[in-house]
C-alpha positions as CSV (number, residue, x, y, z in Angstrom):
1,M,87.1,73.1,109.2
2,C,86.8,75.8,106.0
3,S,83.7,76.7,104.4
4,W,84.8,77.0,100.8
5,S,86.1,74.8,97.9
6,N,89.9,74.2,98.5
7,H,92.3,75.5,96.4
8,R,95.7,73.6,96.9
9,S,99.1,75.0,97.3
10,T,101.9,73.9,94.9
11,A,104.5,74.0,97.8
12,S,105.8,70.6,99.3
13,P,105.2,70.7,103.1
14,R,107.1,69.2,105.5
15,P,106.1,65.1,106.2
16,D,104.6,66.3,109.5
17,A,102.9,69.2,108.5
18,P,99.4,69.5,107.2
19,E,99.1,70.2,103.2
20,V,98.6,74.0,102.8
21,V,95.5,75.4,101.6
22,E,95.3,78.7,99.8
23,H,92.9,80.3,99.2
24,F,92.4,84.3,97.5
25,L,89.9,86.3,99.0
26,Q,87.9,88.3,96.8
27,P,85.9,91.6,97.8
28,G,82.9,90.3,100.2
29,E,84.4,86.8,101.1
30,V,85.1,85.7,104.9
31,V,87.0,82.8,105.2
32,F,88.4,81.4,108.8
33,G,89.5,77.7,109.6
34,G,92.8,76.1,111.3
35,R,96.6,75.7,110.6
36,Q,96.6,74.3,107.2
37,L,95.4,77.8,105.6
38,R,97.1,80.3,104.0
39,L,94.7,83.5,102.9
40,R,95.8,86.2,100.3
41,T,93.9,89.2,99.2
42,L,94.5,92.2,97.4
43,L,93.2,95.7,99.0
44,G,92.4,99.2,97.8
45,S,89.6,101.1,99.6
46,C,88.4,97.6,100.7
47,V,89.6,96.5,104.4
48,A,90.5,92.9,105.6
49,L,90.3,92.4,109.2
50,V,92.7,89.4,110.1
51,L,92.1,87.5,113.5
52,W,94.6,84.4,114.6
53,H,94.6,82.6,117.8
54,P,98.2,81.8,118.6
55,Q,98.1,78.7,120.7
56,R,94.8,76.8,118.8
57,L,96.5,78.3,115.8
58,L,92.9,78.9,114.1
59,G,92.3,82.5,112.2
60,G,90.3,84.2,109.6
61,M,90.2,87.3,107.2
62,C,87.5,89.0,105.5
63,H,87.6,91.5,102.5
64,Y,84.5,94.0,103.2
65,M,83.8,96.6,100.5
66,L,81.6,98.9,102.5
67,P,81.4,100.4,105.9
68,L,77.6,100.3,106.5
69,R,74.5,98.4,104.9
70,R,71.6,100.5,103.4
71,G,68.2,99.4,104.8
72,R,66.8,98.2,101.4
73,D,69.8,95.5,101.5
74,A,69.0,93.7,104.7
75,G,68.8,90.4,105.0
76,D,71.4,87.6,105.8
77,L,74.9,88.7,106.4
78,N,76.8,89.7,103.8
79,G,80.6,89.8,103.6
80,R,80.7,93.0,101.6
81,Y,79.2,95.0,104.6
82,A,81.9,95.8,107.9
83,A,79.7,94.7,110.6
84,D,78.4,91.9,108.5
85,A,81.8,90.5,107.9
86,L,83.3,90.8,111.4
87,A,79.4,89.4,112.4
88,L,80.4,86.1,110.5
89,L,84.1,85.8,111.5
90,L,82.6,85.8,115.4
91,T,80.5,83.3,114.5
92,F,83.0,81.1,112.8
93,I,85.2,81.5,116.1
94,R,82.4,80.8,118.5
95,Q,81.4,77.5,116.2
96,A,85.1,76.4,116.7
97,E,84.4,77.1,120.8
98,A,87.1,79.8,120.9
99,R,86.9,83.5,122.3
100,P,87.0,86.1,120.4
101,E,89.1,88.0,122.8
102,E,91.6,85.8,122.6
103,F,92.7,86.6,119.1
104,V,95.1,88.9,117.5
105,I,93.4,91.1,115.3
106,S,95.3,93.2,112.3
107,V,93.6,95.6,110.0
108,F,94.8,96.6,106.7
109,G,93.6,98.4,103.6
110,G,90.9,101.6,103.6
111,G,93.5,103.7,100.7
112,D,92.3,106.5,99.3
113,M,92.3,105.1,95.6
114,F,89.8,107.6,94.4
115,P,90.9,110.9,95.6
116,S,88.6,112.7,93.5
117,V,85.6,110.4,94.8
118,R,84.7,112.0,98.1
119,R,81.7,113.1,100.2
120,R,80.8,116.7,100.9
121,D,82.5,116.4,103.8
122,G,86.0,115.3,102.1
123,V,86.0,111.9,103.6
124,G,86.7,108.8,100.8
125,I,85.3,105.3,101.4
126,G,88.6,104.1,102.5
127,E,88.9,106.4,105.6
128,L,84.7,105.1,106.0
129,N,86.2,101.6,105.9
130,V,88.9,102.1,108.4
131,N,86.9,104.1,110.8
132,A,84.2,101.2,110.4
133,A,86.6,98.8,111.4
134,R,87.5,101.0,114.7
135,R,84.3,101.2,115.8
136,L,83.6,97.9,115.2
137,I,86.5,96.2,117.2
138,K,85.8,99.0,119.9
139,A,82.2,97.7,120.3
140,H,83.0,94.2,120.5
141,G,85.7,94.5,123.2
142,L,88.4,93.7,120.9
143,R,92.0,95.1,120.6
144,C,93.7,95.6,117.3
145,E,97.8,94.7,117.3
146,V,98.5,95.9,113.8
147,Y,96.7,99.0,112.0
148,H,98.4,99.5,108.4
149,V,95.5,101.5,106.9
150,G,95.0,104.8,104.7
151,G,97.3,106.6,102.3
152,Q,97.2,106.0,98.7
153,G,98.0,102.9,96.6
154,Y,96.9,99.2,97.3
155,R,98.1,96.2,99.3
156,S,99.0,92.8,98.7
157,L,98.3,90.6,102.0
158,V,99.2,86.8,102.8
159,F,98.2,85.4,106.2
160,D,99.7,81.8,107.1
161,V,97.5,80.5,110.2
162,A,99.8,78.1,111.4
163,N,102.3,80.7,112.3
164,G,100.4,84.0,112.3
165,R,102.9,85.5,109.7
166,L,101.7,88.3,107.8
167,Q,103.1,89.5,104.4
168,L,102.2,92.8,103.3
169,N,103.2,94.6,100.4
170,H,102.1,98.1,99.7
171,T,102.5,100.3,96.9
172,D,102.4,104.4,98.0
173,S,100.7,105.3,95.1
174,A,96.9,105.9,93.5
175,P,95.9,104.1,90.3
176,G,97.8,106.3,87.1
177,Q,101.0,107.2,89.4
178,V,104.0,105.4,89.9
179,G,105.7,104.5,93.5
180,P,107.9,101.9,95.0
181,P,106.7,98.7,96.7
182,R,107.4,98.4,100.4
183,S,107.4,94.8,102.1
184,R,106.4,94.1,105.2
185,A,106.1,90.6,107.1
186,R,105.6,90.3,110.9
């Protein structure tokens, strides 16, 4: 139940476990599937929404770049934009005959990668992306259990649908600055 080409892991699975299918999400991608999936992405100012169903072992991730879609960009759903990325995930959930409110939701990213590039009100793209995630989650009546957002630096994220495990590595520095990496796992 995957909507993209398979990228197989070199890890040896247990004999009774399904083969792990790894996919690295590029900006604008949305992926959803079953327990065989291991999803990875790298985030700066972009945001990843991670949805996981602990009973059915279904899950997905999106990696969106921008909080809003301009009118001239109207058309088919496009995972580069927050509302479209979530709409695609919700479509996949409904196609799997699942209910969105049964999913555990986590939000990552929205780092301040470009401190010198801000709107007139002083808000950067990372903060706008995080605000969009919060607004959309609330508008759809969903609940987020984990937010690891904002700050500076990038985040490397791995999500295993089989067990809901999230592994996060976060550097606390913007490009050109040095800072120690931090690692977290759920």
